RODO-2510 file (C-alpha; in nm, 4 decimals, decimal comma):
residues 445
     n   res          X          Y          Z
     1     m    12,0708    10,3124    11,2236
     2     m    11,7723    10,1807    11,0700
     3     k    11,5745    10,2955    11,3621
     4     k    11,6879    10,6351    11,3499
     5     y    11,6396    10,6624    10,9756
     6     f    11,2880    10,5637    10,9962
     7     e    11,2167    10,7531    11,3035
     8     f    11,0823    10,4511    11,5114
     9     d    11,0918    10,6163    11,8457
    10     k    10,9431    10,9566    11,7355
    11     l    10,6552    10,7679    11,5742
    12     g    10,6041    10,5190    11,8557
    13     t    10,6819    10,1920    11,6513
    14     n    10,9107     9,8950    11,6518
    15     y    11,0359     9,6519    11,4198
    16     r    10,7407     9,3945    11,4826
    17     r    10,4727     9,6390    11,4129
    18     e    10,6526     9,7536    11,0922
    19     i    10,7124     9,3759    10,9824
    20     i    10,3375     9,2667    11,0486
    21     g    10,2354     9,5868    10,8803
    22     g    10,4171     9,5346    10,5813
    23     l    10,3313     9,1985    10,5548
    24     t     9,9557     9,2841    10,5933
    25     t     9,9742     9,5572    10,2986
    26     f    10,1397     9,2810    10,0894
    27     l     9,8820     9,0325    10,1539
    28     a     9,5894     9,2729    10,1053
    29     m     9,7588     9,3896     9,7502
    30     a     9,9097     9,0305     9,6383
    31     y     9,5824     8,9718     9,4377
    32     i     9,7341     9,2142     9,1620
    33     l    10,0050     8,9437     9,0875
    34     a     9,7305     8,6893     8,9565
    35     v     9,5007     8,9522     8,8490
    36     n     9,7121     9,1868     8,6474
    37     p     9,8397     8,9204     8,4035
    38     l     9,4805     8,8065     8,3192
    39     v     9,3627     9,1700     8,2596
    40     l     9,6636     9,2689     8,0266
    41     s     9,6599     8,9500     7,8608
    42     l     9,2875     9,0037     7,7760
    43     d     9,2062     8,6574     7,9160
    44     g     8,8575     8,5649     7,8417
    45     v     8,8220     8,7919     7,5547
    46     t     8,7760     8,5601     7,2253
    47     d     8,8237     8,6082     6,8404
    48     i     9,1228     8,8542     6,8789
    49     p     9,4676     8,8330     6,7492
    50     d     9,7310     8,6716     6,9789
    51     a     9,9456     8,9888     6,8975
    52     m     9,7000     9,1784     7,1171
    53     r     9,7530     8,9841     7,4057
    54     m    10,0462     9,0239     7,6606
    55     n    10,2378     8,7270     7,7918
    56     k    10,0938     8,6323     8,0986
    57     g    10,4336     8,5175     8,2652
    58     a    10,5932     8,8284     8,1615
    59     v    10,3325     9,0434     8,2927
    60     f    10,3612     8,8386     8,6349
    61     v    10,7060     8,9065     8,6642
    62     a    10,6809     9,2674     8,5527
    63     t    10,3980     9,2981     8,7959
    64     a    10,6116     9,1528     9,0880
    65     l    10,9130     9,3922     8,9991
    66     a    10,7114     9,7074     8,9546
    67     g    10,5713     9,6341     9,3030
    68     a    10,9136     9,5424     9,4597
    69     v    11,0960     9,8523     9,2908
    70     g    10,7943    10,1059     9,3607
    71     s    10,7428     9,9827     9,7406
    72     l    11,1306    10,0211     9,7957
    73     f    11,1113    10,3812     9,6251
    74     m    10,8382    10,4598     9,8691
    75     g    10,9752    10,3299    10,1898
    76     l    11,3541    10,4441    10,1502
    77     i    11,2888    10,7745     9,9684
    78     a    10,9793    10,8918    10,1008
    79     r    10,9614    10,6846    10,4304
    80     y    10,5947    10,6352    10,4024
    81     p    10,3999    10,2967    10,4710
    82     i    10,2553    10,2620    10,1177
    83     g    10,2879     9,9694     9,8846
    84     l    10,2809    10,0462     9,5167
    85     a    10,2141     9,8160     9,2476
    86     p     9,9997     9,7992     8,8847
    87     g     9,6779     9,9897     8,9878
    88     m     9,3390     9,8174     8,9328
    89     g     9,0996    10,0127     8,6906
    90     l     9,4253    10,1821     8,5089
    91     n     9,4888     9,8329     8,3929
    92     a     9,1650     9,7769     8,2766
    93     f     9,1704    10,1027     8,0878
    94     f     9,5028    10,0021     7,9497
    95     a     9,3612     9,6595     7,8190
    96     f     9,0168     9,6868     7,7083
    97     s     8,9891    10,0791     7,6359
    98     v     9,3435    10,1398     7,4550
    99     v     9,4159     9,8053     7,3251
   100     l     9,0937     9,6242     7,2669
   101     t     8,8690     9,9359     7,1837
   102     y     9,1066    10,1728     7,0126
   103     g     9,3362     9,9005     6,8663
   104     i     9,6271    10,0436     6,9681
   105     p     9,9283     9,8021     7,0242
   106     w    10,0141     9,7254     7,3650
   107     q    10,3679     9,8179     7,2995
   108     t    10,2577    10,1811     7,2393
   109     a     9,9972    10,1810     7,5135
   110     l    10,3342    10,0993     7,7430
   111     t    10,4873    10,4007     7,5741
   112     g    10,1953    10,6124     7,6856
   113     v    10,2454    10,4748     8,0432
   114     l    10,6211    10,5543     8,0210
   115     f    10,5549    10,9115     7,8996
   116     s    10,2849    10,9910     8,1642
   117     g    10,5612    10,8372     8,4210
   118     l    10,8192    11,0839     8,2842
   119     i    10,5971    11,3918     8,3141
   120     f    10,4930    11,2782     8,6707
   121     i    10,8859    11,2984     8,7512
   122     v    10,9106    11,6523     8,5962
   123     l    10,6155    11,7758     8,7874
   124     s    10,7274    11,6245     9,1043
   125     l    11,0943    11,7587     9,0737
   126     t    10,9657    12,1150     9,0168
   127     g    10,7280    12,0587     9,3125
   128     l    10,4049    12,1392     9,1272
   129     r    10,2575    11,8239     9,2345
   130     e    10,3313    11,8897     9,6132
   131     l    10,1831    12,2233     9,5777
   132     i     9,8632    12,1043     9,4328
   133     i     9,8167    11,8572     9,7140
   134     n     9,8887    12,1272     9,9927
   135     a     9,6567    12,3712     9,8301
   136     i     9,3788    12,1185     9,8912
   137     p     9,1884    12,2633    10,1896
   138     a     9,1952    12,0374    10,4972
   139     q     8,8087    11,9577    10,4855
   140     l     8,8057    11,8306    10,1321
   141     k     9,1149    11,6082    10,2262
   142     f     8,9123    11,4634    10,5170
   143     a     8,6426    11,4022    10,2421
   144     v     8,8811    11,1991    10,0380
   145     g     8,9820    11,0003    10,3193
   146     a     8,6173    10,8983    10,4010
   147     g     8,5312    10,8515    10,0658
   148     i     8,8165    10,6160     9,9793
   149     g     8,7113    10,4324    10,3069
   150     l     8,3496    10,3933    10,1771
   151     f     8,4867    10,2756     9,8224
   152     i     8,7145    10,0085     9,9401
   153     t     8,4379     9,8876    10,1869
   154     f     8,1901     9,8446     9,8834
   155     l     8,5205     9,6786     9,7107
   156     g     8,5625     9,4352     9,9781
   157     l     8,1895     9,3734    10,0312
   158     q     8,1611     9,3305     9,6321
   159     n     8,4691     9,1053     9,6119
   160     a     8,3317     8,8656     9,9044
   161     n     7,9879     8,8429     9,7005
   162     i     7,8147     8,9794    10,0012
   163     i     7,6819     9,2550     9,7689
   164     v     7,6110     9,1805     9,4058
   165     a     7,4841     9,3340     9,0998
   166     d     7,1189     9,3468     9,0448
   167     p     6,9744     9,4640     8,7084
   168     n     6,6883     9,6258     8,8890
   169     t     6,8222     9,8001     9,1960
   170     l     7,1968     9,7917     9,0686
   171     v     7,3373     9,6335     9,3824
   172     t     7,1773     9,3945     9,6187
   173     l     7,2762     9,1477     9,9004
   174     g     7,4241     8,8364     9,7764
   175     d     7,3496     8,4662     9,8655
   176     l     7,4697     8,4405    10,2208
   177     s     7,4453     8,0574    10,2073
   178     q     7,7366     8,0156     9,9786
   179     g     8,0538     7,8782    10,1310
   180     p     8,2990     8,1577    10,0116
   181     v     8,0783     8,4057    10,1191
   182     l     8,0379     8,2572    10,4453
   183     l     8,4303     8,2287    10,4760
   184     a     8,4523     8,5985    10,4178
   185     i     8,1840     8,6614    10,6905
   186     f     8,3956     8,4440    10,9153
   187     g     8,6891     8,6408    10,8513
   188     l     8,5105     8,9573    10,9087
   189     v     8,3544     8,8590    11,2293
   190     i     8,7063     8,6912    11,3831
   191     t     8,8726     9,0198    11,2545
   192     v     8,6114     9,2427    11,4341
   193     i     8,6504     9,0474    11,7478
   194     m     9,0377     9,0897    11,7537
   195     m     9,0024     9,4678    11,6791
   196     v     8,7604     9,5208    11,9735
   197     r     8,9906     9,3197    12,2009
   198     g     9,2782     9,5624    12,0922
   199     i     9,4903     9,2747    11,9509
   200     k     9,7871     9,4412    11,7421
   201     g     9,7907     9,3109    11,3969
   202     a     9,4262     9,1971    11,4181
   203     i     9,3953     9,2226    11,0605
   204     f     9,6836     9,0270    10,9502
   205     y     9,5812     8,7576    11,1753
   206     g     9,2464     8,7531    11,0621
   207     m     9,3639     8,6852    10,7327
   208     i     9,5734     8,3995    10,7957
   209     l     9,2883     8,2412    11,0026
   210     t     9,0678     8,2838    10,7192
   211     t     9,3079     8,1096    10,4891
   212     v     9,3511     7,8260    10,7298
   213     t     9,0013     7,7847    10,7794
   214     g     8,9200     7,8110    10,4108
   215     m     9,1821     7,5193    10,3388
   216     i     9,0349     7,3201    10,6150
   217     f     8,6617     7,3570    10,4604
   218     s     8,8058     7,2898    10,1084
   219     l     8,7167     7,6472    10,0005
   220     i     9,0613     7,7543     9,9404
   221     d     9,2678     7,5019     9,7500
   222     v     9,5930     7,3702     9,9290
   223     p     9,8833     7,4491     9,7144
   224     h    10,0447     7,1557     9,5522
   225     k    10,3985     7,2996     9,5813
   226     i    10,5222     7,6096     9,7192
   227     v    10,8415     7,7213     9,4999
   228     s    10,8338     7,7487     9,1307
   229     g    11,0629     7,8790     8,8464
   230     v    11,0435     8,2392     8,7498
   231     p    10,9011     8,2978     8,4042
   232     s    11,0857     8,5350     8,1551
   233     v    11,0283     8,8942     8,1395
   234     a    11,1764     8,9115     7,8082
   235     p    10,8732     8,9306     7,5984
   236     t    10,7559     9,2708     7,7636
   237     f    11,0783     9,3970     7,8770
   238     g    11,1746     9,7247     7,6984
   239     a    10,8766     9,7035     7,4623
   240     a    10,7655    10,0695     7,5981
   241     f    11,0562    10,1788     7,3614
   242     d    10,9624    10,0042     7,0246
   243     a    10,7229    10,2933     6,9184
   244     i    10,9752    10,5495     6,9822
   245     f    11,2463    10,4007     6,7752
   246     h    11,0494    10,1932     6,5178
   247     s    10,7116    10,3669     6,4664
   248     p    10,7329    10,7155     6,6061
   249     g    10,4226    10,8456     6,3907
   250     e    10,1929    10,6464     6,6314
   251     l    10,3081    10,9117     6,8997
   252     f    10,1999    11,2189     6,7140
   253     t     9,8099    11,1490     6,7305
   254     t     9,5136    11,2976     6,9291
   255     q     9,4268    10,9625     7,0382
   256     f     9,7811    10,9053     7,2032
   257     l     9,7701    11,2271     7,3591
   258     v     9,4302    11,1360     7,5254
   259     i     9,5863    10,8190     7,6440
   260     v     9,8768    10,9766     7,7799
   261     i     9,6544    11,2456     7,9767
   262     t     9,4222    10,9946     8,0985
   263     f     9,6888    10,7918     8,2826
   264     l     9,8562    11,1223     8,4032
   265     f     9,5098    11,2399     8,5358
   266     v     9,3926    10,9321     8,7006
   267     d     9,7304    10,8319     8,8512
   268     f     9,7597    11,1826     8,9870
   269     f     9,4637    11,1998     9,1994
   270     d     9,4506    10,8456     9,2802
   271     t     9,7767    10,8867     9,4379
   272     a     9,7176    11,2228     9,5808
   273     g     9,4038    11,0608     9,7653
   274     t     9,5848    10,7695     9,8730
   275     l     9,8543    10,9702    10,0146
   276     v     9,6357    11,1835    10,2149
   277     a     9,4244    10,8892    10,3329
   278     v     9,7129    10,6694    10,4516
   279     a     9,9191    10,9753    10,6036
   280     t     9,5880    11,0787    10,7849
   281     q     9,5155    10,7248    10,9220
   282     a     9,8895    10,6865    11,0312
   283     g     9,8718    11,0271    11,2076
   284     l    10,1483    11,1644    10,9817
   285     m     9,9561    11,4677    10,8640
   286     k    10,1049    11,8098    10,9996
   287     d     9,8766    12,1306    10,9919
   288     g     9,6803    11,9738    10,7068
   289     k     9,9917    11,9079    10,5112
   290     l    10,1499    11,6167    10,3941
   291     p    10,5249    11,5969    10,5204
   292     r    10,7876    11,4837    10,2332
   293     a    10,4963    11,4768     9,9749
   294     g    10,7395    11,5830     9,7110
   295     r    10,9596    11,2708     9,7833
   296     a    10,6306    11,0556     9,7837
   297     l    10,5088    11,1905     9,4597
   298     l    10,8678    11,1402     9,2956
   299     a    10,8746    10,7609     9,4347
   300     d    10,5267    10,6899     9,2791
   301     s    10,6545    10,8618     8,9574
   302     m    10,9509    10,6731     8,9309
   303     a    10,7648    10,3616     8,9888
   304     t    10,5332    10,4130     8,6896
   305     v    10,8522    10,4457     8,4789
   306     t    11,0118    10,1390     8,6174
   307     g    10,7009     9,9403     8,5728
   308     a    10,6497    10,0541     8,2005
   309     v    11,0162     9,9452     8,1356
   310     f    10,9630     9,6121     8,2937
   311     g    10,6019     9,5936     8,1034
   312     t    10,2885     9,6592     8,2878
   313     s    10,0547     9,9339     8,3135
   314     t    10,0739    10,2181     8,5614
   315     t    10,2256    10,1584     8,9000
   316     t    10,0571    10,3715     9,1561
   317     s    10,0221    10,4028     9,5349
   318     y     9,7746    10,1317     9,6972
   319     i     9,5059    10,2077     9,9041
   320     e     9,5289     9,8735    10,0704
   321     s     9,8196    10,0140    10,2527
   322     t     9,5810    10,1232    10,5027
   323     a     9,5338     9,7884    10,6062
   324     g     9,9191     9,7847    10,7045
   325     v     9,8454    10,1039    10,8779
   326     a     9,5763     9,9616    11,0680
   327     a     9,8002     9,6539    11,1683
   328     g    10,0580     9,9121    11,3126
   329     a    10,2697    10,0266    11,0287
   330     k    10,3727    10,4181    11,0515
   331     t    10,7195    10,4087    10,8576
   332     g    10,8722    10,3287    10,5278
   333     f    11,0177    10,0224    10,6768
   334     a    10,6943     9,8796    10,6206
   335     s    10,7092     9,9543    10,2460
   336     v    11,0418     9,8166    10,2544
   337     i    10,8952     9,4792    10,3809
   338     t    10,6301     9,5005    10,1308
   339     g    10,8946     9,5386     9,8527
   340     l    11,0885     9,2475     9,9716
   341     m    10,7622     9,0405     9,9533
   342     f    10,6964     9,1123     9,6041
   343     l    11,0375     9,0040     9,4933
   344     l    11,0075     8,6771     9,7135
   345     a    10,6692     8,6233     9,5494
   346     l    10,8561     8,5753     9,2025
   347     f    10,9663     8,2352     9,3518
   348     f    10,6245     8,1426     9,5586
   349     s    10,3702     8,1972     9,3062
   350     p    10,1562     7,8929     9,3966
   351     l    10,1078     8,0454     9,7397
   352     l     9,9474     8,3800     9,5994
   353     f     9,6564     8,1609     9,4925
   354     v     9,5355     8,0848     9,8615
   355     i     9,5097     8,4677     9,9187
   356     t     9,1690     8,4582     9,7904
   357     p     8,9111     8,7765     9,7417
   358     e     8,7316     8,6167    10,0395
   359     v     9,0545     8,6389    10,2459
   360     t     9,1220     9,0080    10,1485
   361     a     8,7691     9,1396    10,1785
   362     p     8,7607     9,1425    10,5637
   363     a     9,0568     9,3358    10,5674
   364     l     8,8922     9,5835    10,3294
   365     i     8,6064     9,6098    10,4946
   366     i     8,7522     9,6910    10,8434
   367     v     8,9894     9,9602    10,7255
   368     g     8,7039    10,1314    10,5539
   369     v     8,5425    10,1404    10,9014
   370     l     8,8612    10,3169    11,0511
   371     m     8,8961    10,5636    10,7538
   372     v     8,5049    10,6874    10,7571
   373     s     8,5972    10,8463    11,0951
   374     n     8,7266    11,1362    10,8801
   375     l     8,3763    11,2248    10,8260
   376     g     8,3812    11,3702    11,1926
   377     n     8,6446    11,6484    11,1075
   378     i     8,4108    11,7754    10,8551
   379     e     8,2255    12,1005    10,9234
   380     w     7,8782    11,9638    10,8364
   381     t     7,6937    12,2583    10,9742
   382     k     7,8608    12,4966    10,6899
   383     f     7,6255    12,3910    10,3910
   384     e     7,9173    12,5451    10,1640
   385     m     8,1545    12,2953    10,2907
   386     a     7,9093    12,0224    10,3160
   387     v     7,8219    12,0005     9,9434
   388     p     8,1729    11,9401     9,7966
   389     a     8,2636    11,7175    10,0785
   390     f     7,9547    11,5099    10,0627
   391     f     7,9587    11,4863     9,6504
   392     t     8,3536    11,3880     9,7140
   393     v     8,2450    11,0998     9,9509
   394     i     7,9444    10,9699     9,7816
   395     a     8,0969    10,9656     9,4218
   396     m     8,3880    10,7512     9,4907
   397     p     8,1670    10,4507     9,5652
   398     l     7,8971    10,5175     9,2887
   399     t     8,1118    10,5890     9,0357
   400     y     8,3668    10,2999     9,1231
   401     s     8,6667    10,5609     9,0998
   402     i     8,8685    10,7810     9,3511
   403     a     8,9737    11,0242     9,0977
   404     t     8,5870    11,0936     8,9680
   405     g     8,4940    11,1733     9,3058
   406     i     8,7883    11,4065     9,3815
   407     a     8,7001    11,5639     9,0361
   408     i     8,2997    11,6257     9,1289
   409     g     8,3916    11,7429     9,4883
   410     f     8,6746    11,9884     9,3583
   411     i     8,4467    12,1491     9,1176
   412     f     8,1791    12,2180     9,3804
   413     y     8,4300    12,3658     9,6408
   414     p     8,5104    12,6856     9,4705
   415     i     8,1569    12,7459     9,3596
   416     t     8,0152    12,6844     9,7013
   417     m     8,2891    12,8991     9,8720
   418     l     8,2446    13,1967     9,6512
   419     l     7,8704    13,2014     9,6576
   420     s     7,8933    13,1822    10,0547
   421     g     8,1310    13,4864    10,0658
   422     r     8,4713    13,3036    10,1620
   423     r     8,6530    13,3904     9,8261
   424     k     8,9761    13,4695    10,0349
   425     e     8,9863    13,1196    10,1481
   426     i     8,9847    12,9729     9,8260
   427     h     9,3819    12,8859     9,7077
   428     p     9,4085    13,0020     9,3440
   429     i     9,5190    12,6518     9,2308
   430     m     9,1714    12,5274     9,3349
   431     y     9,0260    12,7394     9,0579
   432     g     9,2594    12,5828     8,8037
   433     l     9,1622    12,2526     8,9317
   434     m     8,7797    12,3174     8,8767
   435     v     8,8604    12,4105     8,5187
   436     l     9,0895    12,1047     8,4276
   437     f     8,8290    11,8712     8,5901
   438     i     8,5321    12,0244     8,3983
   439     l     8,7371    11,9958     8,0670
   440     y     8,8179    11,6398     8,1775
   441     f     8,4353    11,5425     8,1860
   442     i     8,3906    11,7097     7,8472
   443     f     8,6616    11,5778     7,6443
   444     i     8,7879    11,2765     7,8153
   445     k     8,5665    11,1091     8,0664
***
């Protein structure tokens, strides 16, 4: 029954591949369980009232529950091998821009996340989100996939400190003699060897071997205990409703509207890019369109609302899911496994700290290698197509934003196509997106 629902035979997969893929996706995403509580609690920021900080324990639980519910939604409703959790970037905007800079209470910020999720649901049920994604030309979809590949490769290299910041050149090569950097390089080499040899689940096994090696050489702490109690989620649960019932005046301001629009905008196009990239890599795209796109978008929307209720920033589809796809995942069963792992993580938090950036970095780098193959599908000899595709690809790592890369490419696409006499090939929605993106850069970005 399970195999039939997830179409194992049709997609040429099995339980072993899906389980390994789901575990790989979880391990690649697990850092969010440690990072999100630090970001939302404004850890490291001094001289601010405690009222501005979210409770770390509650945020940890909210993060795990949002990841579990979101991934289960995606697996069971949309049947895609995509894990969901509170998104990096969006959590930083939530904490450092909305709460710290604007001075808006975190409870009200959660209300903004809740509203953006509810708007998402409406757009998904009306089919508008699916219509927009399917209106994007195949060439730009390939560019989005390749751009995300470069972005996560850069992210992996940065997480491993192989590439570091430099005041003169922005980035430069890090100190390769450092133990953690050498551990990441070891993980990269061992994973490449297994990939070249055609070993299924090479990325997953690479992460395990890297973790064990790190413990042997005292680069990763051996956990003193495995099981721990689950913190209370009470400090954040339902806080998103506080402003609605106790201070509704805070919701009728231009600042709050900008917050909701920003959450909406970034999540929409980050999710669109991730869905296209993962589906393309898994071979699930049909005639340049995303099957069951409406269900996938609805699952993502529901996850955002659920996460806001539990008490965390916007829950979104994770590009790290491509690590699971590379390990063999092709169906939603892998996402079910990822969701169950998030639930188990509530009781095994000490083990999460062995999954360090050095462990996940090789997986991100290898997945980037796999994803840039999309560049081969772009018509580079046609300049009107090469320009928007190139800007989409290059802007993602350089601006550190998937959504910004999409925005820049989508602005140039109608312009170059019009000037080349290919007006009939432009979907009307692309004109609307161009205008929206221009307005976004003028008034919000």
